[in-house]
N, C-alpha and C positions, 0 to 999 in steps of 0.2 A: 653754915647750918641752914640759913634761909634759902640758899640756892638749892639745896637738896630737897627742901620741903616743896619748893615750886616745881621741881622736876617730878617729884612724886605725884603732885596734884595733876600735872599735865598728863602723866601716864595713865592715872586713874580715869581722867576725863575722856581720853582717847578710847580706852577700853569700853567705857559706857556708851560712847557714840557708836562704836562698832557693833555692840550688842543691840542697840536700837535699830541700826540699819539692817541687821540680820533678822531680828525677831519681828520687826514692824510688819513686813508683808504677811507673816504667819498670823499675826494678831489683827490684821486689817479686816474690817467688816465688809459684807456683801453690798454691792452698789444697789440702790433702790431709788425709785422716784414715784411721786404721787401726783395725780392730776386733779385740779379743782375746777369743776364745771358748774354753771348754773343749772338748776333742774330743768328749766324750760326757758325758751326765748320766743319772741314773736317772729313771724315770717319776715325775712329780709333785713333784720336788724344786725348791728355790730355788737359784739360782746367779747369779754376777756376770758382767757383760759390760763389758770395758774399752774406752774410746775415747781415742785420742790424736790431737788435731787441731792443725794448724799452717798458717802461710801464709794465714790468713783475713783479715788486715788488722786494723782497729780492733775489729771484732767478727765472730763467726762463728756458724754454726748447723749442727747435725747433725740430720738427720731419719731416724729408724729405723722400718722397717716390720717389726713382729714377725710371725713365722709364725702361722698359725691355731692356737689352743689355748694359746699362751703368754700369760701375764698379767704386766703391768708392776707392780712393787712400789715402787720408789723410786730415788733418785739421790744420789750422794756426789761432791763436796761439796754442801752444801745451797744455796749461792748460785747454782748453775746454774739457769737458767730452764727450766721443764718445762711442756709443753702436750700433753695426750692427746686424740686424735681417733680413736675406734675402736681399731684395732690399730696406729695410727701415733703415735709419740712424738717431739716436737720438743724439742731441747736447745739453748738460746741462751747464749752466753758472750762475754767480752771477750778479744780477741787470740787467742793460742794457748792450748789448754787440754787437760788430761788429766782424765778423770772416769770414774766407774764407775756403772752402773745395774744394778738387781737385778730378775730376772724369775723366774716360776714355770713350770716345764716342764709340758706337758700329761700327763694320765694315759693311758698307752697299753697295749694288750694285747700288741702285737708291737713289736719294735724298729723305729724309724722315723727316717729322716734328714730334717731340716728345714733350710731356707735362710733366713738373715737378709739383708735388703736395706736399703740406706740411701744417703744422699748427704750431702755437706758443702757449705755455701754460704759464700762469702766476703762481705766487707762491700759488694761490688758486686752481690750476689745471683747470682753465677756458681755453677753447680752442678757438682760433681765426685763420682764414685762413691767409696764407701768400699771400700778394698782389703783383701784378706786376711781369713781366718777368717770365711767366710760360712756354712759348713755346720756343723751340730751333730747328733750322734746321740743320740736319747732311747731308752734301753734299758728293756725291760719287766722289772720287778723281781719279777714273779709274777702270779698271777691277780688281776684287779681285782674288788673287792667293793664293794657299796653297802649302806647301812643302811636298813631299812624300820621306821619307828616307827608302831605301831598305837595308836589312842586311841579313847575313847568320850567324847562331848561331856558327857553327864550321867552321873555315877556311879550304878551300880545300875539303869541303864535297859536294859542289854543287854550282850552279849559279842561278841567277834570271834574269827575264825580267820584267820590266826595270832592268838594272844592279845595283849592289850594289853601294849605294851613294845617293845623293840628287837630286830630280827631282821636277820641279815646274809645277803646272797645274792650270787651271782656276777653280774657285769655281763651284761645282756641276758636274765637269767632271768625267766620269766613266773610270777608268784606268784598263785595263786587265793585269794581272800579271801571271807569270809562274815560277815554280821552276823545275830545272833539276838536278838530282843527279849526282855526279861524280862516276866513276867506284868503286864498293865495298860499295856504299852507296845507300840508298833508301829514298825517301821523306816520312816524317812523318806528319808534320802539319805546318800551319802558326800561327803566333801570332794572337791576336785579331784584330778587325777592318777591317776584310775582309768578303766577302759574304759567303764563304764556307771554313772554316779553314782546313778541311780534304782533300780538292782537290788540286792537284798540279797546276791546272789552275783555276783561280778564278778572282774576280774583286774587286776594291776599289772605293768607292764614295768619292770624294774630297770635303768634307764639313768642313774640318779643317785640320791643319797640322797633318800628321800621320807618324808613324814609323812602318814598317812591316818587320818581321823577318821570314826567312824560316828555318825550323828545319829538319835536315836529320839524319838518323840512320845508323850506319855502319852495313853492312850485314855480318853475321857470315861466316867464311871461308867454312863451310861444309853445303851443301844443299842436302837433300836426297829425292828420288822419291818413292811414294807409288803407286804400281800397284795393282788394284783389279779386279778380274774376277769372273764370276758366273758359276757354274756347277750344274745344267743344265742352259744354257744361258737364256732360257725363263722362268726359275723357279723363278726369282726374281731380286732384285737389292740391292745395298749397299749404304748407306748414310754415308758420312765422315763429322766429326765435329772436328775442324773447316775446312772449305773449303779453298783451295788455288788454285792459277793458276797452271794448269798442275800437280796438286797433289804433289807439291814440298814443303817440310817442312824444317825448320831450325833444326839443330842438337839438339837432346833430346826433340823435340816437342812431346807432348802427343796427339794422335789422337784417337778418338772414332769411331768405325765401327758399324753400325746398319744394320742388314740384314732384308730386306722387301720381304717376299715371295709373288709370284703372286697367283691369284685364282687357287685352285686345287693343290697347292704345299705347302711344309712345309720346314722351315730351318732345316738343319741336323747338320752341324758342319763347323768349319774353317779348312783350310789346307794350306800348304805352310809355310810361315813364321809366322803363327799364328795357334795355336791348341786349341782344346776344342769346347764346344757348347754353351758357354755363349753368350747371345745376349741382349744388345750390349756388345762389348768387346773393350779394349783399347790396343794400341800398341805404344811403344816408338821408335821414329825415330832416331836410332843410326846407321843406314845404310839404303841402298836401300831395300825396302820390296816388296815381291810378295805374295799376299794373295788371296786365293780362298774361296768364300762362296759356300758351297755345299747345294743344295736343292734336295728334293725328291718329287716324284709324289704321291699324296695322293690316297689311294684305292678308286676306284669309285664304288659305289653301283649300281647294275643293277636293273631296275624297275621290277615289277611283270610281268612274261611272262607265259601265259596260253596255255595249250594243252588239247584238248577235245577228249575223247575216242569215238569209234564208238557207235552209238545209239543202245539201247537195248529195244525191244518191246515184252512183254510177257503177255498172249498168243497172237499170231498173228491172231487167228480166235476165235470169241466169239459169244455167244448168245446175243440177245438184252439186254441191261442194265447190262451186265456182265463187271466188272472192267478190265481195261487193264493197266498194269504197264509199264511205259515209263521212261527210265533213261539214263544218261550219266555220265562219270567221268571227273572232272575238275582237272588238275594237274598244280601247279605253279612252273615253272622252274626258276623263277627269284630269286633275293636276298632280296626282300622286300615283306611284306604281301600285298595282293591286293584283291579287290572285283571284282566278275564276275557276270554280269547280264545274266540270262537264261530266255528265253521266249519260251513257248510251242505254236506252231501253228498247228491247225488241219484244213486241207483243206483251208489253206491260212488265216484263222481267228485266232487271238490270243485267246488261251484258258486259259492260266495261266502263271504266271511268278514268279521267285525267284531271290534274290541277295544273293550270298554266299561269305564269306570271307575265303580266302585260304592262309595259311602261306607259307613262302618260303620252297620249297622242299616237300610240302605236296600235298595230293589229297583229293577231296570231291566228293561223289556220290550225284547227284541231281535226285530226283525221283518225277514223276508226276503220278497220277491216273486219267484215263479218262473212261467214260461210254457213250455208244450211244444206243438209243432205236431203231433206224431205221437201217435196214439191209443195207449193202453196204460196199464199200471199202473206207477207210479214210487214207489220206496222212498226215504223221507226219513230222514236221520240228522242230529240237531242237539243239541249239548250232552249227548250220551250218551243221548238219547231217540230213538225210531224211530216212523215212521208211514208212511202211503201216500196217494196221490191217483191218480185215474184220469182219463185223457183219452178221451172218447167222441166218435164222428163217423159220417158216411155209410158204407154198406157198399161194398165194392168192386164192379166191374162184374159179375164172375162170381157174385155173390151177390144181384143185384137192386138197385133204387133205393129209397132211403128216402122217406118221405112228403113231406118238405120239397122234395126234388129233383123228385119227381113233380109237385107243385103248381107249382113254378117252370116246368117244361117245358110244362104245360098252359097256364099264363098266357102264355107266349111264343107258343104255337100260336094261341091266340085272338087275340092282338094282331096277328100276321101275317095271319090270316084277315080281320080287320076292315080292315086297310090295303088288302088286295087288293080287298075289296068296295067300299070308297070309291073306289078308283082306277077300277074298272069303271063305276061310276055316272057318274063325271066324263066318261068316254069316250062313253057313250051320249048324254048331253046335248049333247055337242059335235057 
């Protein structure tokens, strides 16, 4: 009987457990979480944020997004799982949980209101917003200051303004700094966080605590001077690489010299403490150097230069329509080939023209032929030379016949007389 009772009890208990397992998810409440924030905190202080989570099921998770400028510091109790990704912090726990996390407020110049945002996830990964206490006011507690720590990398190599040590400035202030090397040293550079690390005088903007270090380099004991001159002085110039103040170089420095000739000149050679004609050329500064760049004047070509010989006219007296030969000689005394334009003028009117090419040191004869049918004297102008020729012929009717015309007429009369005589003889015989 007792065994049956026990079996019945176990069956009833099993049924109840099954009903609880089936019905529990249906009856489960919605996950929720509240945030407890102080109403306000001072600039830059640490403070606690309280979280109360419930209804998450077997386990839950709160995801908090911190406002810009806030820094997460830690969580209590320590068994809460924490994961940071940027300004997002994830807290993982079992069941319902209350915990506290600590953050640092940003440093502000003026009072500012910030908003916290977050969600709570239940064990089915359903998301619900965190309610209450989302805003917090961060009050400015006074002027914000930052520390500037000045330093020198090597002791007794130089000094700084402000001096080596700690100096306090208001936020946003621009501080002018300067580095001065000691004897035997030269300034090289500043560490980062300055406007121009390569300048001995620069500035720093105080937007955070900063450490600035000046670096100096010891100057070698031997400094040599490179003196460069040009011969001929107007023949060109010399470029030095690298360039330095007053052409002073540290011992064993390698300097490249490049000769640049002026127009009409050519580089010839180096002289003094450097020999040869390589351009560019290098010199090692193991002592003071005096180097001369020698330039030479290039040969200048003379342009064509023409000389015209006296005018030749042959014959100077002709019959009508008889050709007259007119010529001149063109000589090129220059050093380049050139063209010479020749125009023949008769009585001031252009008659003919030619263009002749004459090589350097050579001569060309230019010939024109002219004929005139009308008697008279004709004035010739050719190549800047002048002359004349005359056309002669029979006199006009009013002045009588010339000998040639008379002989011709007599010949014709005799021929006609002979023909008439022959004709009459033929008639008589008939």
